[in-house]
C-alpha positions as CSV (number, residue, x, y, z in Angstrom):
1,X,177.3,-68.4,-62.6
2,X,177.9,-69.4,-59.6
3,X,180.8,-71.9,-60.2
4,X,182.7,-69.5,-61.6
5,X,182.1,-66.7,-58.6
6,X,183.4,-69.7,-56.6
7,X,186.3,-70.0,-58.6
8,X,187.2,-66.6,-58.6
9,X,186.9,-66.8,-55.0
10,X,189.2,-69.6,-55.0
11,X,191.6,-68.2,-56.7
12,X,192.1,-65.0,-55.3
13,X,192.4,-66.9,-51.8
14,X,195.0,-69.2,-53.2
15,X,196.7,-65.9,-54.4
16,X,196.8,-64.4,-51.4
17,X,198.3,-67.7,-50.0
18,X,200.7,-67.6,-52.2
19,X,202.3,-64.2,-51.8
20,X,202.1,-64.5,-48.0
21,X,203.9,-67.4,-48.1
22,X,206.5,-66.1,-50.4
23,X,206.9,-63.1,-48.1
24,X,207.4,-64.9,-45.0
25,X,210.7,-67.2,-46.7
26,X,212.1,-63.8,-48.2
27,X,211.8,-62.9,-44.0
28,X,213.3,-65.7,-43.4
29,X,216.3,-66.0,-45.5
30,X,217.1,-62.2,-44.8
31,X,216.5,-62.7,-41.4
32,X,219.3,-65.6,-41.6
33,X,221.9,-63.9,-43.4
34,X,221.5,-60.5,-42.0
35,X,221.6,-61.4,-38.8
36,X,223.9,-63.3,-36.5
37,X,223.3,-67.2,-37.0
38,X,223.3,-68.3,-33.5
39,X,223.9,-72.3,-33.1
40,X,222.0,-74.4,-30.9
41,X,224.4,-77.5,-31.1
42,X,226.5,-78.2,-28.4
43,X,230.7,-77.3,-28.7
44,X,232.5,-80.2,-30.2
45,X,234.4,-82.4,-27.7
46,X,238.2,-82.0,-28.8
47,X,239.3,-85.3,-26.7
48,X,242.7,-84.8,-25.6
49,X,243.5,-80.9,-27.3
50,X,245.2,-78.4,-25.1
51,X,242.4,-76.3,-23.3
52,X,242.2,-72.9,-25.1
53,X,243.8,-69.7,-22.4
54,X,241.0,-66.9,-23.1
55,X,242.3,-63.7,-23.9
56,X,242.1,-61.3,-21.0
57,X,239.5,-59.2,-20.2
58,X,241.4,-55.7,-21.1
59,X,241.3,-56.7,-24.6
60,X,238.9,-55.5,-27.4
61,X,237.0,-58.1,-29.1
62,X,238.5,-56.6,-32.5
63,X,242.2,-55.8,-32.2
64,X,244.2,-54.7,-35.3
65,X,247.3,-56.8,-35.1
66,X,250.6,-55.4,-36.7
67,X,252.8,-57.6,-38.6
68,X,255.7,-58.3,-36.6
69,X,257.7,-60.3,-38.6
70,X,258.7,-64.7,-38.1
71,X,258.8,-66.6,-34.5
72,X,261.6,-68.5,-34.3
73,X,260.6,-71.5,-31.8
74,X,264.2,-73.2,-31.7
75,X,262.4,-76.9,-31.5
76,X,264.3,-80.1,-32.5
77,X,264.1,-81.5,-35.6
78,X,260.9,-83.5,-36.1
79,X,258.9,-81.4,-34.1
80,X,255.8,-80.6,-35.8
81,X,252.9,-78.4,-35.1
82,X,249.9,-80.7,-34.1
83,X,247.3,-77.5,-33.5
84,X,246.8,-74.0,-33.4
85,X,244.5,-72.1,-31.8
86,X,243.5,-68.2,-30.8
87,X,242.1,-66.2,-28.3
88,X,241.9,-62.7,-28.7
89,X,245.4,-61.6,-29.4
90,X,247.2,-64.7,-28.2
91,X,247.6,-67.7,-30.0
92,X,248.5,-71.4,-28.3
93,X,250.5,-74.0,-30.7
94,X,250.2,-77.6,-29.4
95,X,253.8,-79.1,-30.3
96,X,254.5,-83.0,-30.6
97,X,258.0,-85.0,-31.6
98,X,261.2,-83.7,-31.8
99,X,262.2,-86.8,-28.9
100,X,260.8,-84.4,-26.1
101,X,257.1,-84.3,-24.0
102,X,254.7,-82.8,-26.2
103,X,254.3,-79.1,-25.3
104,X,251.8,-76.0,-25.6
105,X,253.3,-72.5,-26.6
106,X,251.5,-69.5,-25.9
107,X,252.8,-66.1,-28.6
108,X,251.4,-62.8,-28.0
109,X,250.2,-62.0,-31.6
110,X,250.8,-57.6,-30.7
111,X,254.4,-58.3,-29.8
112,X,255.3,-61.2,-31.8
113,X,257.2,-62.7,-28.7
114,X,256.4,-66.3,-27.0
115,X,254.5,-65.2,-23.4
116,X,255.0,-68.7,-22.3
117,X,255.9,-72.4,-22.6
118,X,253.3,-75.1,-20.9
119,X,255.1,-78.8,-21.2
120,X,252.9,-82.1,-20.5
121,X,255.1,-84.5,-18.9
122,X,258.5,-84.1,-17.5
123,X,261.2,-81.7,-18.6
124,X,263.9,-83.2,-17.3
125,X,266.9,-82.6,-19.5
126,X,264.8,-79.4,-21.6
127,X,265.8,-76.3,-21.4
128,X,263.8,-73.7,-18.8
129,X,261.3,-72.2,-20.2
130,X,263.2,-68.2,-19.5
131,X,265.7,-69.5,-22.1
132,X,263.2,-70.5,-24.9
């Protein structure tokens, strides 16, 4: 009889451990899916990629952007957008090729207008930033 009592006690302890483990597993899954996930991994090195311009501090984190249609960058044939990044309401496009030096264009996403150009290297023979 004593062996049966020990077996019952062992079964009860194991059941409590299983239920507790499932509860902890459920809590872990819930906290990962329900909460914000923060990564401790360092940011990837982008090599020669241009720095991303930070949005002005007065711009709210969540801004609703209106549709503004198309944007003409007036770049020569053979140009290509090598990279596109956004920060707040600003978009930066890294443009390569077309017989010109590499360049970065900053676009205001609220208005759809070109905020400015950054030329990498010499800008001899290229139009001024006001004309573009």
